[in-house]
N, C-alpha and C positions, 0 to 999 in steps of 0.2 A: 526351743529357746526358753530358758527359764529366767525370769526376772524376780528378784527379791527387793521389795520396795521398803525402805527404812522409814523411820518416823518423819523425816524431811524429804520431800520429793522435789527435785528441782524440775521445773517446767521444761527446759530444754532438753534434759536427759530423757524426760518421759515421752516427748515428742520423737526423739530419735529411737527410743526403743519401740514404740508402735510403728514406725516407719519400717524398722528392720523386721518386725514380726510380719508385716504385710509383704515385705519382699521374700521372706522365707517361704510363706504360704504360696506366693505366686510361683516360686521355683519349684515347690512340691508339685503344684498342678501341671507344671511343664514336663514332668517326668513321664517318660513313655515306658511303662512296665512291660509291654510286649516286646519292645526292642531290648530292654534289659534282659528279659528271659531268653531271647535269642543268643545274645551275648554269653550269658551263663551257660547256656546249653553247648554252645561250641567248644567249651573248656571241659565237657564232661567226658570222661572215658568209661567208667563203669558206674552202675546205679544198683542199690539195693533198696526195696521200698515195699510197703504194704498197702492194700487198698481195699475198699468197699465198693460194690457195684449194685445198681438198681436198674432193671430193665422193665420198661412199661410198653404195653400194646394197647393204645386207646381204642382200637377196632374191637378187641376181645374184652377189653377191661381187666386183662390178667397182668400180673407184675411178678417179677422174680428177682431174688436178691442173692448176691454171691460175694465172697471174700477170698482174699489169698495173698500171696507175695510175689514179688518178681525181681529177678536179677537181670542186668544187661551188661553186655561187654560191646562197646562200639569199636568197629562197625560190624553190624550184621548178626550178632547173637543175643537172643532173649529167651528167658524162661519164665513163663507165667504158671505158677503152681497154686491151684485152687485148695483152699481149706473147706470151703463150702461152695459147691458140692465137692467133697473130699475126693481126690484122686483125679480130677479133671485137670488137664494141663495144655499148654500151648508152647511148643518149643521152636525156636528159629535158630537153626545150628549154623548159619552162614551161607548155605545152599538151598536149604529146603525149610518149609515151615510144617510141622507136625501138629494136627488138631486131634488131641485124644480126649474123648468126652464119654467115659464109662457110665456116668450118671445118666446118659441119654442112649448111647448104644454100646454094649459091651462087646470086647474083642474086635474092635474096629477103630482104625486110625486114618485120618485124611492127610495126605501128603501132596504139597504143591510147591512149585518154585517160589522163592523169595522175590518180593517185588523190588521196584526201584529204591535205593537208598538202603539197601541191607534188609531190614526186617519189614520194610513196606509199611502196609496199613496195620499190621500187628502192633508196631511200636506205639507205645501209650503216649509219648511225648514228641517224638520227631515229626508226626504227622501234623503238628501244629506249629512247630518251631523251626521248620526247614523252609525258609524263604516265605513266610506267610503273607507279606504285602505283595508279592508277586502272584501267589496262588489264590488269595482271598480278597474279598472286599471287607474291610476291617472297620468296625465301629466300637466305640466305648460302651460298656454295659454297667457302669457305675461300681460301686464297692461292696463289699460283702465281708462278714466275719466268719471264719471257717475254722473250727477247732482253736478258737482263741487268737487267730491270726488275722490281720488285716489284709485284705486282698483287692485287686483291681480286676475287673472283668472286661473281656472283648468278646464281641460276636464275630464269627468267621464264616463267610458265605463263598463257596468255590465259584471262582470267575468263570469256569468252564464246567458245565453240567456233566456229571458222571466222571469227573476226574478224581474224586474221591469216594469212600464208602459212605459218606454222609452228606445230607442236603445242606445242613447248617450246623454250627457248633457255637459253644460259649465256653471259654476258658477263664479260669480265675487264678491270677498270678500273685504269689506271696510278695508283699511290699519289700520285704527286707531280703529274702534268699533269692528271689527271682525265678523261683520254681513254680511249676503249676501245682495248685492245691486241689483242684477240682475242675472237671469238664463235663459238659453235657452235649450230646450230639443227638440230632434228629436224622434217622435213617430211613431209607425207602420204605413205603408202607406207613410212615409216621411213627415207626418204633423209636422210642426215646431211651437212650442210654445215659446214666449218670455214674460217673466214677469219681470217688473222693480218695484222694492219696492220704494215707494216715500217717505214714513215716517215710522219710526220704533221706538217703545219704548217698553222696556222689563221691566218686574216685576212692572207692574202699575196695578191699579184696572181695573177688567172687569166686564161686565154685564152678570151675570148668566142666565138672561133670553134669552140672545142671543143663548144659546146653547140648547135651547128647540124648537122643531118643533112640532106643533099639527095640523094634517090634518083637513081640514073642512069637514063638512058632504057630501058635494057635490064632494069632491076630490077623484080621483081614486088612490089607493096606489098600486104600482107595486113592488112586492118583487122580489129580485134577490137571 
C-alpha cells in the first residue's frame, strides 16, 4: 500500500492509513505459501525448467556440482538432461525410470519401474507438493532472497521413517509465483543435496521425444 502525504496531513486520515497498513501486514503474515504452492502445482500440466545442483558429503568432505534442464508432462513423464556433466540423463517414460550416467559408467543404464504418483521420487516438485501436510511434519523456515525473488521456506520431516528418499527437506517457495525456487534435502548417510531452480515455465509445449530412452546395442541394461 502506497501513501502520498501532502503538505497538510489530516490526523484522522493518518490514523486510518496506519491501521490499514497494519491490517495488510497481518494478512500477509497469514498467507500460507506452502498451501498456495500445492494449489498452483495442481493446475500444472507441463513444465520446462533449468536448474543447478550441489551435492555434499560431510563424511568425506567432498562436493560435486551439476546443472541442466528438465521437461515434465504430467502424469508420469519427466526428462532431466544434464549439461554438466554433459550427457547424463534421467528419463521417466510413464512406465520406467532410466538412469543413464556416462560420466560415471559408460555403456550402462539402470532401468526401474516408476514409483507411486508417476515419476515417484525422481519428480523434482511433486515429492514435496503432493499432500505435504499428510506426509510431513511442516514448520516455517523464515524468508530468503533467491535470484532476486522473495521466498518463504518450510522444513518437511517425513512422518513415517523410510517413506521418502530423504530424512528431511527444506523448500523455498516464490511469494508471487507459488513455485519452488530452491530445495535442500538431507539423504541417508547425511548426504546433502541442494537444487536451485533457475528458470521455470509451466503449461508450455514440451518435446515428446525427450521422454523416450532407447538403449543402444552396446549398452548394458541393469534392471532393478
